PLY file of the C-alpha trace (Angstrom):
ply
format ascii 1.0
element vertex 246
property float x
property float y
property float z
element edge 245
property int vertex1
property int vertex2
end_header
186.88 55.54 239.95
186.67 56.74 236.41
184.40 55.40 234.00
185.23 55.02 230.26
182.54 54.69 228.02
182.78 52.79 224.83
184.12 49.90 222.73
187.31 51.92 221.61
188.03 53.80 224.64
187.87 50.40 226.62
190.31 48.91 223.97
192.91 51.55 224.26
192.96 51.72 228.14
193.44 47.84 227.73
196.42 48.42 225.04
197.96 51.08 227.09
198.21 48.83 230.06
196.25 51.05 232.69
194.80 49.04 235.67
191.15 48.45 235.11
189.01 47.42 237.85
186.75 45.34 235.74
184.51 46.05 232.49
181.09 46.15 232.43
179.03 44.81 229.29
175.40 45.08 228.46
173.71 41.72 228.35
172.27 40.45 225.08
173.67 40.00 221.68
177.09 41.66 220.89
178.89 42.06 217.67
182.58 41.05 216.87
183.93 44.34 218.35
182.52 43.57 221.84
183.33 39.78 221.72
187.04 40.54 221.03
187.12 43.32 223.70
186.05 40.57 226.10
188.58 38.02 225.07
191.30 40.84 225.29
190.06 41.62 228.94
190.11 37.87 230.09
193.42 37.36 228.53
194.62 40.54 230.58
193.31 39.35 233.63
190.62 41.89 233.59
187.27 40.81 235.32
184.27 41.34 232.83
180.85 41.58 234.33
177.54 41.46 232.22
174.79 43.91 233.48
171.43 45.10 232.35
171.69 47.89 229.73
169.51 50.04 231.86
172.28 49.67 234.76
174.77 51.00 232.41
172.50 53.85 231.16
172.17 54.65 234.96
175.81 54.57 235.46
177.01 56.93 232.61
173.79 59.00 232.39
173.42 58.40 228.97
172.90 55.63 226.51
175.70 56.44 224.43
178.16 53.86 225.69
177.95 51.34 223.04
176.94 48.60 226.05
180.64 48.74 227.34
181.79 50.68 230.45
185.47 50.29 231.63
186.12 51.33 235.65
189.74 52.40 235.99
191.71 54.30 238.54
191.22 57.91 237.95
194.37 59.07 236.04
196.23 61.77 237.40
198.01 64.41 235.27
201.68 64.68 235.03
203.84 67.65 235.62
205.09 70.26 233.38
208.64 69.33 234.51
208.46 66.10 233.62
206.72 66.92 230.05
209.67 69.19 229.34
212.32 66.73 230.41
210.90 64.14 228.29
210.20 65.97 225.05
213.00 65.78 222.00
214.76 68.38 220.47
211.79 69.45 217.95
208.97 68.31 220.17
205.28 69.84 219.41
203.17 70.72 222.45
199.64 71.98 222.65
198.49 74.34 225.42
194.89 74.98 226.14
194.03 78.12 227.66
190.45 77.73 229.18
189.00 75.05 227.20
185.87 74.04 229.16
183.77 71.54 227.21
185.47 68.32 227.81
184.36 66.99 224.16
186.81 69.77 222.82
189.52 68.58 225.11
189.14 64.92 223.88
188.90 65.94 220.40
191.91 67.99 220.40
193.67 65.33 222.40
192.85 62.90 219.47
194.47 65.43 216.89
197.63 66.18 218.95
198.32 62.33 219.13
197.69 61.84 215.62
199.88 64.96 214.72
202.80 63.28 216.67
202.82 65.95 219.82
204.66 65.16 222.56
201.91 66.43 225.16
198.89 68.43 226.18
199.13 71.24 228.93
195.76 72.00 230.63
194.83 74.36 233.56
193.87 73.18 236.72
190.96 75.69 237.39
188.23 76.79 235.23
188.90 74.36 232.36
188.01 70.75 231.57
189.76 67.94 233.12
190.44 64.34 232.28
186.85 63.00 232.64
185.11 59.99 231.07
183.57 62.38 228.62
186.80 63.62 227.37
188.34 60.18 227.27
185.22 59.08 224.95
185.70 62.09 222.55
189.38 61.19 222.62
188.80 57.75 221.07
191.70 56.42 223.22
193.89 59.28 222.44
194.35 60.32 226.05
195.60 56.46 226.93
198.73 57.39 224.72
199.29 61.21 225.08
201.27 62.81 227.77
199.22 65.45 229.76
200.50 67.91 232.23
198.01 70.32 234.41
199.35 73.34 235.66
198.15 75.97 238.11
198.82 79.06 235.75
198.99 78.98 232.15
200.92 82.05 231.79
203.74 80.50 234.13
203.92 77.39 232.12
204.32 79.44 229.08
207.56 81.37 230.64
208.86 77.78 231.81
208.47 76.76 228.21
210.13 79.77 226.69
212.98 79.45 229.05
213.22 75.47 227.89
213.54 76.87 224.35
210.08 76.42 222.80
208.78 79.12 220.67
204.91 79.82 221.70
202.57 80.19 218.68
198.94 81.47 219.71
195.75 80.83 217.29
193.90 84.07 217.48
191.18 84.76 214.59
192.15 88.71 214.87
195.69 88.08 214.01
197.19 89.39 210.80
199.71 86.70 210.19
198.37 83.20 208.78
199.17 79.90 210.09
200.58 78.61 206.69
203.17 81.79 207.23
204.43 80.29 210.30
207.05 78.34 210.75
206.20 75.26 212.74
209.38 72.94 212.18
211.06 73.76 215.39
210.44 73.48 219.02
206.79 74.70 219.11
203.96 74.95 221.78
200.74 75.74 220.28
198.35 77.70 222.35
194.77 77.32 221.86
191.98 79.70 223.48
188.78 79.01 225.06
185.53 78.62 223.56
184.05 81.70 222.53
186.49 83.95 224.24
189.68 82.88 222.80
193.09 83.41 224.08
193.22 85.63 227.50
195.13 88.63 226.89
197.97 88.20 229.22
198.46 84.47 227.55
198.17 86.57 223.86
200.97 88.91 224.71
203.32 86.01 225.99
202.93 84.40 222.58
206.06 84.86 220.40
203.72 84.57 217.35
200.14 85.06 216.90
198.40 83.48 213.66
195.00 83.33 211.96
193.21 80.51 210.17
191.86 82.33 206.84
187.97 81.60 206.68
185.27 82.97 204.47
181.52 83.07 204.58
178.88 84.51 207.26
180.40 81.97 210.13
184.41 83.35 210.17
185.17 81.17 213.26
185.83 77.49 213.77
185.27 75.32 216.50
188.12 75.32 219.04
189.06 71.39 218.17
188.69 71.81 214.78
190.78 74.91 214.44
193.41 72.87 216.57
193.60 70.19 214.09
194.18 72.70 210.90
197.11 74.10 212.56
198.57 70.68 214.05
198.25 69.29 210.61
200.07 72.27 209.10
202.70 71.65 211.31
202.85 68.01 210.19
203.04 68.93 206.51
205.92 71.51 207.32
207.89 69.07 209.48
207.42 66.14 206.70
208.65 68.63 204.04
211.43 69.59 205.86
212.62 65.89 206.52
211.71 64.95 202.73
208.94 62.91 203.83
206.37 62.25 201.10
203.56 60.68 203.51
0 1
1 2
2 3
3 4
4 5
5 6
6 7
7 8
8 9
9 10
10 11
11 12
12 13
13 14
14 15
15 16
16 17
17 18
18 19
19 20
20 21
21 22
22 23
23 24
24 25
25 26
26 27
27 28
28 29
29 30
30 31
31 32
32 33
33 34
34 35
35 36
36 37
37 38
38 39
39 40
40 41
41 42
42 43
43 44
44 45
45 46
46 47
47 48
48 49
49 50
50 51
51 52
52 53
53 54
54 55
55 56
56 57
57 58
58 59
59 60
60 61
61 62
62 63
63 64
64 65
65 66
66 67
67 68
68 69
69 70
70 71
71 72
72 73
73 74
74 75
75 76
76 77
77 78
78 79
79 80
80 81
81 82
82 83
83 84
84 85
85 86
86 87
87 88
88 89
89 90
90 91
91 92
92 93
93 94
94 95
95 96
96 97
97 98
98 99
99 100
100 101
101 102
102 103
103 104
104 105
105 106
106 107
107 108
108 109
109 110
110 111
111 112
112 113
113 114
114 115
115 116
116 117
117 118
118 119
119 120
120 121
121 122
122 123
123 124
124 125
125 126
126 127
127 128
128 129
129 130
130 131
131 132
132 133
133 134
134 135
135 136
136 137
137 138
138 139
139 140
140 141
141 142
142 143
143 144
144 145
145 146
146 147
147 148
148 149
149 150
150 151
151 152
152 153
153 154
154 155
155 156
156 157
157 158
158 159
159 160
160 161
161 162
162 163
163 164
164 165
165 166
166 167
167 168
168 169
169 170
170 171
171 172
172 173
173 174
174 175
175 176
176 177
177 178
178 179
179 180
180 181
181 182
182 183
183 184
184 185
185 186
186 187
187 188
188 189
189 190
190 191
191 192
192 193
193 194
194 195
195 196
196 197
197 198
198 199
199 200
200 201
201 202
202 203
203 204
204 205
205 206
206 207
207 208
208 209
209 210
210 211
211 212
212 213
213 214
214 215
215 216
216 217
217 218
218 219
219 220
220 221
221 222
222 223
223 224
224 225
225 226
226 227
227 228
228 229
229 230
230 231
231 232
232 233
233 234
234 235
235 236
236 237
237 238
238 239
239 240
240 241
241 242
242 243
243 244
244 245
């Protein structure tokens, strides 16, 4: 059973129609957001149970749950083939090459959804999965964003190329800046793992490799921040091309 912690993640799970076993709420005084969540859960027929706060602390191994824990059936990741088949002609995807911190996975998912990405591709091994920590960091985004889990990222890249995607890797060693890259077509953004960056085999399979310009003594960005920077450059370019002002 997967545990979603926090008000927002639980509310988004309800809104997305996921099958919730029950929602646990800490006993005591509650604010309007918790009361609204309880009302929505009951309207949806989801049982609400009130527990001592210490029980919730013990269940999630932390006090960082806002007094709310939702229990849901573990969400399986989808298949790359289905993600490819359901994507539009100018779809934007994000591939993660070895992201190990579930908080980074969640933050990237949140930015990807906000940027209008069609989905996220993650590896099965040596990478963060769709855990409660990732879901909390995503603030509900993983309830709406399509995610495909693959055995081999390099092979997934080849499949995407065959399906018409251009692969753009982010690497601080690249000479080309991300603002010089065209992100208006069918693009898959490839992000490397924390501290390691792109694996060499993955880097070689990219059609383009770009870097974000930085200055000062700390020249590298957290991977989730870097992903957001590039994703919203893609948003800017796509809106400019379509004539959208906002």
